[in-house]
C-alpha positions as CSV (number, residue, x, y, z in Angstrom):
1,M,-148.1,135.6,61.4
2,I,-151.6,135.7,60.4
3,R,-152.3,138.2,57.7
4,A,-154.5,138.8,55.0
5,A,-154.3,136.3,52.1
6,S,-153.3,137.9,48.7
7,L,-153.4,136.3,44.9
8,N,-149.8,135.4,45.6
9,D,-151.2,132.6,47.9
10,L,-153.3,131.0,45.5
11,P,-150.8,127.9,44.9
12,A,-150.1,127.4,48.6
13,L,-153.7,127.8,49.2
14,L,-154.6,125.2,46.4
15,M,-152.1,123.0,48.1
16,L,-153.2,123.2,51.3
17,E,-156.7,122.3,50.0
18,Q,-155.6,119.5,48.7
19,C,-153.5,117.9,51.6
20,C,-156.3,118.8,53.8
21,F,-159.6,117.8,52.3
22,P,-160.3,114.6,50.3
23,G,-163.2,116.2,48.9
24,D,-165.6,119.2,48.6
25,R,-162.3,121.5,48.0
26,L,-162.1,124.9,46.7
27,S,-160.8,125.5,43.3
28,R,-158.4,128.1,41.8
29,R,-161.2,130.1,40.2
30,S,-163.1,129.8,43.6
31,F,-160.3,131.3,45.6
32,R,-159.5,133.8,43.0
33,Y,-163.1,135.1,43.2
34,L,-163.4,135.1,46.7
35,L,-160.0,136.9,47.2
36,L,-161.3,139.4,44.4
37,H,-164.8,140.0,44.7
38,G,-166.3,137.8,47.5
39,H,-167.6,139.5,51.0
40,T,-164.8,137.4,52.6
41,A,-161.9,137.5,54.7
42,M,-159.3,135.2,53.9
43,L,-156.6,135.1,56.5
44,V,-153.4,133.0,56.2
45,D,-150.9,131.9,58.9
46,E,-147.1,132.3,57.4
47,R,-144.2,130.8,59.2
48,D,-140.8,131.2,57.9
49,H,-142.3,131.8,54.5
50,V,-144.5,128.9,54.5
51,L,-148.3,128.7,54.5
52,T,-149.3,127.0,57.7
53,G,-152.9,127.2,57.4
54,Y,-156.0,129.4,56.0
55,L,-159.5,130.7,57.2
56,L,-162.1,131.6,54.8
57,M,-165.0,133.8,56.6
58,L,-167.9,134.7,54.7
59,F,-170.7,137.8,55.1
60,R,-174.3,137.9,53.6
61,R,-175.8,141.5,53.1
62,G,-177.9,142.4,55.6
63,S,-177.2,139.5,58.2
64,R,-175.4,139.8,61.5
65,A,-173.8,136.4,61.0
66,A,-170.3,135.5,60.0
67,R,-169.9,132.3,58.4
68,I,-166.5,130.2,58.8
69,Y,-166.6,128.5,55.6
70,S,-163.4,127.0,55.3
71,I,-160.4,126.5,58.0
72,A,-157.3,124.2,56.6
73,T,-154.0,123.5,58.7
74,G,-151.1,121.8,57.3
75,S,-150.7,118.2,58.5
76,R,-146.7,119.3,59.9
77,Y,-148.4,122.5,61.9
78,R,-151.3,120.6,63.8
79,G,-151.5,120.8,67.2
80,Q,-149.1,124.4,67.7
81,G,-152.0,127.1,67.6
82,V,-152.4,127.8,64.1
83,A,-156.2,127.3,63.5
84,E,-156.5,128.9,67.4
85,G,-155.1,131.9,65.9
86,L,-156.9,131.9,62.7
87,V,-160.4,131.8,64.6
88,R,-159.2,134.3,66.7
89,A,-158.2,136.7,64.3
90,A,-161.3,135.9,62.3
91,E,-163.3,137.2,64.9
92,Q,-161.7,140.4,65.8
93,I,-162.5,141.0,61.8
94,A,-166.1,139.7,62.2
95,L,-166.5,142.2,65.1
96,E,-165.0,145.4,63.5
97,K,-167.4,144.5,60.2
98,G,-170.5,144.5,62.6
99,A,-171.3,140.4,63.0
100,T,-172.6,139.4,66.7
101,E,-172.3,135.8,65.6
102,I,-170.1,133.4,63.8
103,R,-171.6,130.0,62.8
104,L,-169.7,127.1,60.8
105,E,-170.2,123.3,60.2
106,V,-168.0,120.6,61.1
107,R,-167.6,117.3,59.8
108,S,-169.2,114.7,62.3
109,D,-166.1,112.8,62.6
110,N,-163.9,115.3,62.8
111,R,-163.2,115.4,66.7
112,A,-160.0,117.4,66.8
113,S,-162.0,120.4,65.0
114,R,-165.3,119.8,67.4
115,K,-163.0,119.9,70.5
116,L,-161.3,123.4,69.0
117,F,-164.2,125.0,68.8
118,Q,-166.1,123.9,71.8
119,R,-163.2,124.9,73.6
120,L,-163.3,128.2,71.9
121,G,-166.9,128.6,73.1
122,Y,-168.8,127.8,70.2
123,R,-172.2,125.5,70.6
124,P,-173.5,122.9,68.5
125,F,-176.9,123.7,67.4
126,A,-177.9,121.5,64.4
127,V,-176.8,118.3,62.9
128,L,-177.0,118.4,58.9
129,P,-177.6,114.6,57.7
130,G,-175.3,113.8,54.7
131,Y,-173.6,117.4,54.4
132,Y,-170.3,116.1,53.2
133,H,-169.6,114.8,49.4
134,D,-169.2,110.9,51.4
135,G,-172.5,111.4,53.0
136,M,-170.6,112.3,56.3
137,D,-173.1,114.5,58.4
138,A,-172.2,117.9,59.6
139,V,-172.5,119.6,63.6
140,R,-173.4,123.4,63.1
141,Y,-171.8,125.4,65.5
142,R,-172.1,129.1,66.5
143,R,-170.8,131.7,69.3
144,S,-172.0,134.8,70.0
145,L,-169.7,137.6,69.5
146,L,-171.6,140.1,72.1
147,P,-170.3,140.6,75.4
148,V,-171.5,138.3,78.0
149,H,-173.2,140.7,81.1
150,S,-173.7,138.7,84.4
151,G,-177.0,141.2,85.4
152,A,-175.0,142.5,88.5
153,A,-175.6,146.2,89.1
154,P,-172.2,148.3,89.4
């Protein structure tokens, strides 16, 4: 079940963060701030009372682009549609908030994430050299949320 994250999820969010990322982790303080004060949508996937993944999306005033800032899936739940479900739910929220595009960065060596986002219609448009804590490059992706028109007359 995908739902909005709450402060009660902090311990599980921190555990996911610790297990999924060797560096550049969100702290308890950051999660708390984002949950309470940020212009964000934080979604979690919960199965049998276990948090299997989360997605954090940021919104900036005056911008029509939303940004997936972080997405994580617990290792036991990878390949089970957790990330795809979170992305689809985030896209719906972005549309409801008036966004016309979603952007994100993915480690250039994260083949699974890159493959997922490309399958979901996200397209690479830039490389950010040395973006991550260990010097790894990031590939920037974007996806338009606007309907595609065929150009054919009705």
